[in-house]
Each structure stands twice: as C-alpha cells, then as structure tokens.
All heavy atoms as an XYZ file, in Angstrom:
663
protein
N       0.827     -1.126     -0.010
C      -0.001     -0.015     -0.006
C       0.895      1.255      0.022
O       1.835      1.327      0.784
C      -0.913      0.003      1.239
C      -1.842      1.197      1.306
S      -2.893      1.207      2.753
C      -4.196      0.263      2.263
N       0.596      2.145     -0.849
C       1.445      3.342     -0.942
C       1.067      4.339      0.172
O       0.050      4.183      0.783
C       1.267      3.965     -2.386
O      -0.043      4.511     -2.429
N       1.913      5.317      0.331
C       1.689      6.305      1.331
C       0.412      7.132      1.053
O      -0.310      7.461      1.957
C       2.947      7.225      1.438
C       2.898      8.208      2.554
C       2.759      7.561      3.935
C       4.123      9.147      2.494
N       0.176      7.454     -0.197
C      -0.987      8.225     -0.553
C      -2.263      7.440     -0.250
O      -3.254      7.964      0.177
C      -0.899      8.607     -2.028
N      -2.266      6.127     -0.561
C      -3.421      5.290     -0.321
C      -3.695      5.212      1.185
O      -4.811      5.199      1.672
C      -3.263      3.934     -0.961
N      -2.575      5.057      1.942
C      -2.696      4.973      3.437
C      -3.303      6.264      4.012
O      -4.202      6.206      4.839
C      -1.320      4.692      4.033
C      -1.356      4.618      5.553
C      -1.907      3.544      6.219
C      -0.830      5.636      6.301
C      -1.917      3.446      7.537
C      -0.835      5.594      7.686
C      -1.394      4.453      8.311
N      -2.803      7.415      3.506
C      -3.332      8.747      4.005
C      -4.798      8.873      3.639
O      -5.637      9.294      4.401
C      -2.548      9.828      3.430
C      -1.174      9.956      4.009
C      -0.475     11.189      3.450
N       0.913     11.280      3.999
C       1.829     12.141      3.593
N       1.533     12.919      2.606
N       2.947     12.119      4.179
N      -5.181      8.410      2.434
C      -6.576      8.438      2.027
C      -7.418      7.580      2.898
O      -8.585      7.934      3.267
C      -6.673      8.107      0.533
C      -8.078      8.213     -0.087
C      -8.451      9.661     -0.050
C      -8.046      7.715     -1.515
N      -6.915      6.373      3.252
C      -7.674      5.471      4.104
C      -7.852      6.085      5.498
O      -8.956      6.017      6.091
C      -7.047      4.140      4.189
N      -6.792      6.705      6.015
C      -6.934      7.324      7.373
C      -7.894      8.524      7.318
O      -8.675      8.679      8.234
C      -5.482      7.733      7.845
C      -5.608      8.632      9.117
C      -4.640      6.538      8.145
N      -7.833      9.291      6.327
C      -8.721     10.471      6.144
C     -10.179      9.983      6.076
O     -11.063     10.527      6.639
C      -8.361     11.276      4.947
C      -9.178     12.526      4.681
C      -9.069     13.506      5.857
C      -8.813     13.167      3.359
N     -10.400      8.901      5.294
C     -11.737      8.368      5.158
C     -12.279      7.775      6.495
O     -13.427      8.031      6.839
N     -11.421      7.127      7.245
C     -11.826      6.599      8.531
C     -12.140      7.735      9.473
O     -13.067      7.625     10.279
C     -10.743      5.674      9.114
N     -11.307      8.786      9.423
C     -11.561      9.948     10.303
C     -12.911     10.598     10.003
O     -13.661     11.034     10.936
C     -10.427     10.922     10.216
N     -13.205     10.714      8.743
C     -14.523     11.289      8.339
C     -15.679     10.449      8.759
O     -16.673     10.994      9.259
C     -14.563     11.490      6.797
S     -13.497     12.813      6.270
N     -15.578      9.147      8.652
C     -16.630      8.219      9.096
C     -16.854      8.292     10.635
O     -17.961      8.285     11.131
C     -16.353      6.809      8.665
C     -16.494      6.563      7.151
C     -16.072      5.127      6.810
C     -17.949      6.761      6.696
N     -15.762      8.330     11.361
C     -15.834      8.446     12.843
C     -16.409      9.799     13.249
O     -17.151      9.836     14.229
C     -14.498      8.161     13.480
C     -14.002      6.672     13.410
C     -12.572      6.622     14.025
C     -14.928      5.772     14.158
N     -16.028     10.808     12.560
C     -16.596     12.140     12.862
C     -18.097     12.206     12.634
O     -18.828     12.838     13.387
N     -18.555     11.510     11.651
C     -19.996     11.452     11.361
C     -20.738     10.725     12.511
O     -21.873     11.064     12.822
C     -20.300     10.769     10.050
N     -20.096      9.708     13.113
C     -20.743      9.001     14.186
C     -20.805      9.824     15.468
O     -21.630      9.620     16.303
C     -19.999      7.718     14.445
S     -20.132      6.512     13.149
N     -19.854     10.775     15.623
C     -19.806     11.570     16.823
C     -20.827     12.718     16.857
O     -21.123     13.234     17.910
C     -18.448     12.150     17.022
N     -21.403     13.048     15.728
C     -22.358     14.114     15.648
C     -23.666     13.672     16.316
O     -24.099     12.572     16.184
C     -22.617     14.551     14.200
N     -24.246     14.548     17.064
C     -25.516     14.317     17.759
C     -26.648     14.464     16.765
O     -26.792     15.449     16.119
C     -25.701     15.283     18.970
O     -26.944     15.054     19.526
N     -27.469     13.415     16.711
C     -28.630     13.480     15.811
C     -29.921     13.686     16.572
O     -30.949     13.586     16.024
C     -28.721     12.137     15.020
O     -28.852     11.118     15.962
C     -27.518     11.963     14.153
N     -29.841     13.965     17.909
C     -31.053     14.131     18.671
C     -31.074     15.407     19.544
O     -31.147     15.349     20.736
C     -31.283     12.932     19.558
O     -30.195     12.841     20.493
N     -30.823     16.595     18.933
C     -30.799     17.817     19.719
C     -32.164     18.105     20.385
O     -32.228     18.685     21.485
C     -30.407     18.934     18.728
C     -30.813     18.358     17.387
C     -30.709     16.896     17.492
N     -33.247     17.694     19.782
C     -34.563     17.894     20.379
C     -34.737     17.026     21.624
O     -35.330     17.488     22.583
N     -34.231     15.832     21.602
C     -34.353     14.989     22.813
C     -33.398     15.482     23.888
O     -33.788     15.508     25.112
C     -33.990     13.546     22.458
C     -34.943     12.916     21.507
C     -34.530     12.315     20.354
C     -36.342     12.898     21.702
C     -35.391     11.719     19.472
C     -37.210     12.357     20.794
C     -36.720     11.757     19.706
O     -37.554     11.155     18.818
N     -32.205     15.876     23.523
C     -31.215     16.340     24.523
C     -31.696     17.596     25.181
O     -31.457     17.787     26.370
C     -29.869     16.574     23.907
C     -29.281     15.250     23.321
O     -29.708     14.166     23.766
O     -28.417     15.361     22.483
N     -32.369     18.463     24.517
C     -32.852     19.767     25.106
C     -33.972     19.509     26.101
O     -34.102     20.316     27.011
C     -33.320     20.727     24.019
N     -34.719     18.496     25.912
C     -35.900     18.166     26.803
C     -35.590     17.006     27.742
O     -36.543     16.472     28.309
C     -37.145     17.924     25.935
C     -37.580     19.102     25.144
C     -38.891     18.850     24.428
N     -38.978     17.520     23.819
C     -38.687     17.314     22.510
N     -38.343     18.264     21.733
N     -38.829     16.073     22.053
N     -34.377     16.632     27.937
C     -34.034     15.498     28.798
C     -34.473     15.731     30.193
O     -34.085     16.737     30.837
C     -32.566     15.173     28.684
C     -32.148     13.938     29.440
C     -32.346     12.695     28.868
C     -31.584     14.033     30.742
C     -31.984     11.575     29.541
C     -31.217     12.880     31.346
C     -31.474     11.671     30.818
N     -35.282     14.870     30.778
C     -35.717     14.943     32.154
C     -36.997     15.671     32.317
O     -37.547     15.777     33.460
N     -37.575     16.179     31.258
C     -38.885     16.942     31.386
C     -40.025     16.036     31.890
O     -40.842     16.480     32.689
C     -39.270     17.576     30.080
C     -38.486     18.761     29.725
O     -37.661     19.231     30.603
O     -38.574     19.304     28.589
N     -40.010     14.781     31.403
C     -41.141     13.858     31.865
C     -41.022     13.579     33.390
O     -42.053     13.536     34.068
C     -40.955     12.582     31.061
N     -39.753     13.417     33.857
C     -39.620     13.111     35.304
C     -40.039     14.342     36.106
O     -40.654     14.214     37.183
C     -38.187     12.681     35.607
N     -39.634     15.533     35.657
C     -39.998     16.724     36.405
C     -41.514     16.955     36.362
O     -42.095     17.395     37.344
C     -39.297     17.960     35.851
C     -37.839     18.047     36.250
C     -37.187     19.332     35.826
N     -36.956     19.357     34.368
C     -35.905     18.837     33.771
N     -34.952     18.244     34.500
N     -35.763     18.909     32.491
N     -42.213     16.707     35.221
C     -43.606     16.873     35.135
C     -44.361     15.812     36.042
O     -45.355     16.177     36.709
C     -44.074     16.633     33.650
N     -43.848     14.611     36.109
C     -44.425     13.588     37.008
C     -44.313     14.043     38.466
O     -45.226     13.897     39.223
C     -43.750     12.199     36.740
C     -44.225     11.080     37.597
C     -45.693     10.784     37.274
C     -43.429      9.862     37.373
N     -43.120     14.514     38.848
C     -42.949     14.967     40.233
C     -43.826     16.160     40.554
O     -44.424     16.187     41.601
C     -41.469     15.378     40.375
C     -41.104     15.851     41.774
C     -41.083     14.962     42.863
C     -40.898     17.190     42.022
C     -40.778     15.447     44.115
C     -40.628     17.621     43.291
C     -40.545     16.764     44.340
O     -40.293     17.176     45.619
N     -43.948     17.102     39.620
C     -44.842     18.285     39.845
C     -46.262     17.795     39.962
O     -47.029     18.413     40.735
C     -44.644     19.307     38.712
N     -46.661     16.827     39.169
C     -48.084     16.364     39.263
C     -48.382     15.654     40.527
O     -49.523     15.568     40.976
N     -47.395     15.125     41.261
C     -47.613     14.419     42.468
C     -47.577     15.370     43.665
O     -47.887     14.995     44.822
C     -46.593     13.308     42.664
C     -46.748     12.178     41.691
C     -45.669     11.198     41.803
O     -44.701     11.368     42.495
N     -45.804     10.069     41.144
N     -47.117     16.572     43.461
C     -47.047     17.595     44.540
C     -48.328     18.420     44.588
O     -48.703     19.026     43.605
C     -45.818     18.504     44.327
O     -44.643     17.688     44.211
C     -45.646     19.467     45.456
N     -48.999     18.420     45.700
C     -50.255     19.174     45.811
C     -49.968     20.646     45.781
O     -50.625     21.379     45.028
C     -50.984     18.774     47.073
C     -51.435     17.302     46.995
C     -52.224     19.670     47.326
C     -52.053     16.786     48.285
N     -49.109     21.138     46.597
C     -48.773     22.540     46.712
C     -47.296     22.756     46.578
O     -46.580     22.660     47.524
C     -49.319     23.135     47.989
C     -49.158     24.591     48.057
O     -48.777     25.225     47.096
O     -49.512     25.144     49.159
N     -46.779     23.005     45.368
C     -45.281     23.121     45.267
C     -44.638     24.275     46.019
O     -43.526     24.236     46.368
C     -45.061     23.337     43.755
C     -46.392     23.125     43.092
C     -47.438     23.186     44.140
N     -45.427     25.323     46.309
C     -44.879     26.524     47.011
C     -45.091     26.437     48.521
O     -44.748     27.384     49.243
C     -45.546     27.798     46.500
C     -45.105     28.009     45.065
O     -43.959     27.677     44.654
O     -45.907     28.646     44.325
N     -45.530     25.280     49.054
C     -45.862     25.185     50.471
C     -44.536     25.362     51.276
O     -44.563     26.018     52.354
C     -46.497     23.883     50.803
N     -43.469     24.768     50.900
C     -42.245     24.808     51.722
C     -41.694     26.274     51.811
O     -41.297     26.748     52.832
C     -41.192     23.915     51.119
N     -41.802     26.983     50.719
C     -41.328     28.343     50.676
C     -42.292     29.244     51.454
O     -41.821     30.140     52.227
C     -41.231     28.861     49.219
C     -40.734     30.262     49.103
C     -40.774     30.787     47.704
N     -42.082     30.617     47.069
C     -43.070     31.469     47.260
N     -42.976     32.471     48.073
N     -44.243     31.233     46.649
N     -43.540     29.051     51.398
C     -44.525     29.924     52.064
C     -44.552     29.718     53.551
O     -44.782     30.642     54.266
C     -45.949     29.662     51.444
C     -46.960     30.665     51.763
C     -48.264     30.510     51.011
N     -48.806     29.245     51.090
C     -48.879     28.371     50.037
N     -48.375     28.708     48.883
N     -49.420     27.180     50.181
N     -44.285     28.502     53.977
C     -44.341     28.206     55.426
C     -42.961     27.974     56.064
O     -42.829     27.370     57.078
C     -45.169     26.899     55.657
C     -46.608     27.038     55.159
N     -47.514     27.837     55.725
C     -47.212     26.418     54.122
C     -48.660     27.747     55.060
N     -48.503     26.860     54.095
N     -41.906     28.560     55.439
C     -40.622     28.333     55.911
C     -40.301     28.903     57.303
O     -39.626     28.289     58.123
C     -39.591     28.922     54.932
N     -40.867     30.073     57.614
C     -40.575     30.710     58.934
C     -41.603     30.363     60.021
O     -41.488     30.805     61.159
N     -42.595     29.536     59.743
C     -43.689     29.269     60.710
C     -43.296     28.012     61.514
O     -42.975     26.981     60.961
C     -45.022     29.069     59.999
C     -45.402     30.298     59.184
C     -46.103     28.631     60.980
C     -46.619     30.102     58.347
N     -43.340     28.138     62.830
C     -43.031     27.027     63.698
C     -44.381     26.431     64.256
O     -45.323     27.252     64.506
C     -42.160     27.448     64.829
C     -40.752     27.913     64.462
C     -39.994     28.394     65.631
C     -40.033     26.792     63.780
N     -44.402     25.142     64.491
C     -45.693     24.591     65.004
C     -45.871     25.080     66.473
O     -44.887     25.189     67.214
C     -45.486     23.099     64.904
C     -44.037     22.898     64.813
C     -43.487     24.147     64.173
N     -47.097     25.278     66.930
C     -47.341     25.751     68.294
C     -47.275     24.588     69.300
O     -48.263     24.124     69.866
C     -48.773     26.273     68.218
C     -49.444     25.512     67.156
C     -48.353     25.183     66.182
N     -46.056     24.153     69.573
C     -45.823     23.051     70.611
C     -44.810     23.606     71.634
O     -43.745     24.091     71.308
C     -45.283     21.838     69.870
C     -45.005     20.734     70.907
C     -46.234     21.331     68.798
N     -45.205     23.458     72.900
C     -44.314     23.942     73.973
C     -43.400     22.736     74.426
O     -43.539     21.614     73.932
C     -45.138     24.456     75.144
C     -46.039     23.386     75.778
O     -46.237     22.345     75.101
O     -46.545     23.670     76.853
N     -42.474     23.063     75.279
C     -41.482     22.070     75.732
C     -42.124     20.911     76.499
O     -41.725     19.747     76.373
N     -43.123     21.175     77.322
C     -43.729     20.139     78.176
C     -44.414     19.098     77.247
O     -44.305     17.895     77.483
C     -44.729     20.796     79.098
C     -45.428     19.742     79.960
C     -46.424     20.429     80.878
N     -47.230     19.426     81.567
C     -48.334     19.693     82.233
N     -48.746     20.963     82.320
N     -49.008     18.722     82.832
N     -45.129     19.595     76.277
C     -45.906     18.675     75.406
C     -44.876     17.836     74.579
O     -45.065     16.610     74.428
C     -46.752     19.454     74.415
O     -47.633     20.278     75.138
C     -47.577     18.543     73.504
N     -43.798     18.414     74.142
C     -42.829     17.725     73.404
C     -42.182     16.614     74.252
O     -41.990     15.488     73.798
C     -41.745     18.688     72.874
O     -42.362     19.729     72.143
C     -40.713     17.979     72.006
N     -41.830     16.939     75.494
C     -41.239     15.915     76.418
C     -42.156     14.802     76.662
O     -41.806     13.659     76.679
C     -40.883     16.627     77.747
C     -40.059     15.674     78.658
C     -39.741     16.250     79.948
N     -40.978     16.505     80.734
C     -41.365     17.731     81.150
N     -40.579     18.774     81.028
N     -42.471     17.828     81.895
N     -43.473     15.094     76.901
C     -44.452     14.028     77.161
C     -44.643     13.119     75.971
O     -44.743     11.887     76.096
C     -45.771     14.621     77.546
C     -45.753     15.213     78.964
C     -47.020     15.895     79.362
O     -48.002     15.871     78.504
O     -47.111     16.542     80.418
N     -44.647     13.702     74.747
C     -44.771     12.898     73.530
C     -43.531     11.990     73.371
O     -43.645     10.809     73.038
C     -44.952     13.817     72.323
C     -44.790     13.005     71.023
C     -46.332     14.511     72.359
N     -42.342     12.508     73.604
C     -41.154     11.703     73.514
C     -41.145     10.604     74.545
O     -40.738      9.491     74.252
C     -39.908     12.609     73.655
C     -39.710     13.495     72.435
S     -39.540     12.626     70.899
C     -38.088     11.629     71.202
N     -41.541     10.901     75.806
C     -41.557      9.854     76.822
C     -42.564      8.772     76.460
O     -42.275      7.563     76.629
C     -41.951     10.485     78.161
C     -40.827     11.345     78.735
O     -39.711     11.208     78.309
O     -41.163     12.174     79.612
N     -43.721      9.153     75.896
C     -44.737      8.132     75.532
C     -44.205      7.287     74.338
O     -44.372      6.088     74.304
C     -46.039      8.833     75.138
C     -47.124      7.866     74.846
C     -48.417      8.543     74.513
N     -48.794      9.583     75.452
C     -49.391     10.699     75.157
N     -49.699     10.972     73.918
N     -49.662     11.601     76.076
N     -43.509      7.917     73.405
C     -42.968      7.219     72.236
C     -41.888      6.172     72.731
O     -41.899      5.050     72.304
C     -42.399      8.163     71.271
N     -41.000      6.672     73.572
C     -39.934      5.712     74.117
C     -40.575      4.612     74.946
O     -40.067      3.515     74.886
C     -38.899      6.508     74.825
C     -38.083      7.488     74.058
C     -37.129      8.312     74.950
C     -37.228      6.699     73.017
N     -41.601      4.976     75.735
C     -42.233      3.950     76.578
C     -42.903      2.865     75.753
O     -43.033      1.723     76.185
N     -43.403      3.208     74.553
C     -44.073      2.200     73.745
C     -43.126      1.186     73.236
O     -43.497      0.023     72.900
C     -44.796      2.895     72.555
O     -43.822      3.407     71.642
N     -41.799      1.490     73.142
C     -40.794      0.505     72.763
C     -40.465     -0.398     73.948
O     -40.157     -1.577     73.735
C     -39.491      1.188     72.295
C     -39.694      1.750     70.887
C     -39.809      3.135     70.745
C     -39.733      0.963     69.763
C     -39.921      3.731     69.456
C     -39.900      1.564     68.473
C     -39.991      2.900     68.369
O     -40.149      3.450     67.148
N     -40.498      0.106     75.131
C     -40.195     -0.689     76.285
C     -41.351     -1.633     76.647
O     -41.060     -2.825     76.995
C     -39.918      0.204     77.515
C     -38.659      1.040     77.328
C     -38.482      2.007     78.505
C     -37.276      2.863     78.255
N     -37.163      3.894     79.326
N     -42.549     -1.180     76.582
C     -43.753     -1.993     76.836
C     -44.785     -1.725     75.796
O     -45.640     -0.855     76.013
C     -44.301     -1.673     78.248
N     -44.721     -2.431     74.680
C     -45.656     -2.135     73.568
C     -47.085     -2.508     74.042
O     -47.323     -3.418     74.826
C     -45.201     -3.011     72.459
C     -44.250     -4.024     73.070
C     -43.754     -3.471     74.312
N     -48.096     -1.802     73.539
C     -49.430     -2.097     73.901
C     -49.871     -3.425     73.303
O     -49.321     -3.941     72.300
C     -50.218     -0.976     73.267
C     -49.380     -0.432     72.164
C     -47.961     -0.663     72.619
N     -50.867     -4.109     73.896
C     -51.290     -5.419     73.390
C     -51.990     -5.211     72.046
O     -52.560     -4.173     71.809
C     -52.277     -5.908     74.432
C     -52.717     -4.694     75.167
C     -51.615     -3.720     75.116
N     -51.935     -6.213     71.179
C     -52.615     -6.096     69.902
C     -54.115     -6.000     70.102
O     -54.676     -6.596     70.997
C     -52.223     -7.306     69.126
C     -51.737     -8.329     70.123
C     -51.203     -7.488     71.283
N     -54.786     -5.249     69.234
C     -56.253     -5.073     69.423
C     -57.025     -6.319     69.024
O     -58.074     -6.600     69.503
C     -56.688     -3.897     68.544
O     -56.380     -4.116     67.169
N     -56.534     -7.097     68.044
C     -57.128     -8.333     67.617
C     -56.183     -9.484     67.609
O     -55.029     -9.304     67.191
C     -57.734     -8.162     66.193
C     -58.859     -7.151     66.082
S     -59.504     -6.885     64.409
C     -59.468     -8.495     63.749
N     -56.603    -10.664     68.031
C     -55.662    -11.834     67.967
C     -55.473    -12.221     66.502
O     -56.354    -12.115     65.653
C     -56.378    -12.889     68.754
C     -57.790    -12.538     68.731
C     -57.834    -11.030     68.671
N     -54.280    -12.722     66.223
C     -53.978    -13.187     64.846
C     -54.041    -14.724     64.879
O     -53.318    -15.359     65.586
C     -52.584    -12.737     64.407
C     -52.537    -11.172     64.450
C     -52.273    -13.259     63.065
C     -51.144    -10.635     64.182
N     -54.919    -15.264     64.088
C     -55.112    -16.736     63.970
C     -54.649    -17.187     62.595
O     -55.215    -16.729     61.630
C     -56.589    -17.132     64.221
C     -57.013    -16.856     65.619
O     -56.266    -16.881     66.540
N     -58.288    -16.447     65.744
N     -53.730    -18.071     62.554
C     -53.244    -18.629     61.339
C     -53.608    -20.129     61.342
O     -53.160    -20.829     62.195
C     -51.717    -18.462     61.171
C     -51.382    -16.992     61.233
C     -51.230    -19.155     59.920
C     -49.886    -16.684     61.103
N     -54.439    -20.549     60.415
C     -54.863    -21.904     60.403
C     -54.329    -22.555     59.117
O     -54.475    -22.025     58.023
C     -56.464    -21.974     60.345
C     -56.908    -23.433     60.210
C     -57.019    -21.305     61.555
N     -53.666    -23.698     59.287
C     -53.098    -24.391     58.171
C     -53.766    -25.777     58.118
O     -53.779    -26.525     59.084
C     -51.549    -24.559     58.327
C     -51.014    -25.355     57.119
C     -50.897    -23.255     58.470
N     -54.326    -26.053     56.986
C     -55.022    -27.395     56.810
C     -56.426    -27.331     57.391
O     -57.020    -26.331     57.715
N     -57.027    -28.574     57.597
C     -58.360    -28.679     58.132
C     -58.384    -29.409     59.429
O     -57.800    -30.278     59.756
C     -59.339    -29.388     57.149
C     -59.566    -28.518     55.905
N     -60.445    -27.498     55.910
C     -59.007    -28.603     54.673
C     -60.434    -26.966     54.747
N     -59.550    -27.612     53.948
C-alpha cells in the first residue's frame, strides 16, 4: 500500500468516525428529564408550600414535646397489646 493510499484510508476513517460523533437528537437532549419533572410536579399538591411556610413554627411547647417523646420511648419498652388476635390456620 502506498503512502498516498494509506493517507486516504486514514482520512476516510476519520470522516466516518466524525459522522458517528455528531448528535442526531438535539430535540431529545434539550428536553431530557422533562417527563420526570412533570411527573414529580403532578404528584405535589402545593409546590410552594415549603417556601410559604418556611418561617412558621408549630405551636408546641416544651412540656408537650417531652411528654410525647416519653410516651414514644415507653411504647418501645412495653408495647401495647394487639387489638385483635392473629389466627393462622393451616389445613383442616
């Protein structure tokens, strides 16, 4: 193979590889993730709620908070009895 034919082959291969590197989906790339964002927005009832209520604190005092925490921790130490018995019957 001569040097000119080799250069022509390399130039042809470079042109073919360059054509593969070009993006053929600019419309898809520009809108990538729109469906996921629309789905998330559709599942949110009030998207501005966090911004609108950012400075508002719930009206709970220290005593109430302490009693709730004590009750929650106590339920792990002595859980309440189940309201209904669970019966599992296998066979007849």
